[in-house]
Steps between C-alpha positions, in 0.01 A plus 500: 500500500824520305310365200233765551756781503647362180155477341435863594826605334402311184155660501669840510723414202832444670775427248618201700425316823746288693391232747706335773391193696664203669230259373605419142175329398271770641721768347487342155123467522459862607734628229306307238167634621626857507658457158161405359347809656779723369457374140841627403443854623705435814805277518468260795822357640541271800789382715510229765641680804493416868533844658609338826825432313659844495757390245226387263352849511817656356519239224135537401519882510795488260295286262208743521720801422649323198162391364273793588710782645422664831132469599290813545286331765625255762248322723655319798209267566654169613432399858469202734347449843560230761227544756266359764790441739657711767851617419668258740314211334638571152814364347706808571750410230287406201181695566658829603779490243265420210248764605759774529672408174184496289302779667769746605834440329375402153320832431815688599726290279260512204456877523877547530549311174270728301528836677816622322330460162181663621694796638708539184194497275294813442179296493262496798553182702315334784589252775215333688584319821223278637533503877213424739287649774677242718810713470326792670379325816567189704312185403540174692591178317683680219792671673761438229255603227415823685871572546571444130221733392602767751845483342351548153302802614801667658727431203242589235411837646867581565573420134220735394645786704854429378392520136318828562791644696749405228288665229384177333132578531417327172545173693217470750448238767163378625475297820188283535364382836191285442317294758421135414441435128304196383768339286522180705823609664307589816234231481331456836591845629208713620461862405490723810220751561518779237755298298320238289693254282578691178430373147820492290355694207413793728852506644665482158284783367571731797870421494529551126326836509707607800818393321418699186425807713827455687330478837746427782262274695199284421317366810218249462243514645468846654506351850871419458564874515272530802694232687824690440346816645366312803836339559663842500260661749393218733701348784625154409260309726203704382596427138524129583148500646336704224673391179632163611201396710185685394589519129630141507838563337687284751264205435499523120763228442367239743339292223758569232579207270652665192533322170 
């Protein structure tokens, strides 16, 4: 999906696009493909960065600022999931630490690197933080992932309010909470009732349009918003029976395999 966001930026005549990925070969291939699409109209730059390494983020951000300046649009899209096990069955050191670093801490560190420049500039700027519907309700067999995405949601919306409160309204933050997306990351997972597996192109289009409009929240599909309302008004056990049981949310990861 990161490639699709970059392709959308190129299609809309962005001056430059910067790609980060830990996989050097895949990154080079993607940069080459996007460069052919851009045909010189958009400068495509790429950097090999493992965002789980918080020190590497600072180094790569410095390189980006020197080469391209402060970005007008930042999409925090990287994410990992370690699933199909109960929390006590996971490697509490490696699994939990990696999940929290990539999903929760990396977006904060990356945004912190570029926010001062965005605030200082008079140009409209956007930060898109890809969270998950899993961060809005409990989901068995992905406890650390749900925790990491709940952290992103809380931080992202707090950042939005802080920017507005401080008078920096030209920098807008959009938090995205999609259900399962068919990228392969959640291979084997089953879409609950009213929440089918989403095609990536649909998600990218909705997120991009929401980002340009400066919408605070993009929820996909609509039932993600419904589940948040039900969680707020129903007793816990009733919510478990209806959303977890009848809608099948609590069974959705039972056959998860991932990539």
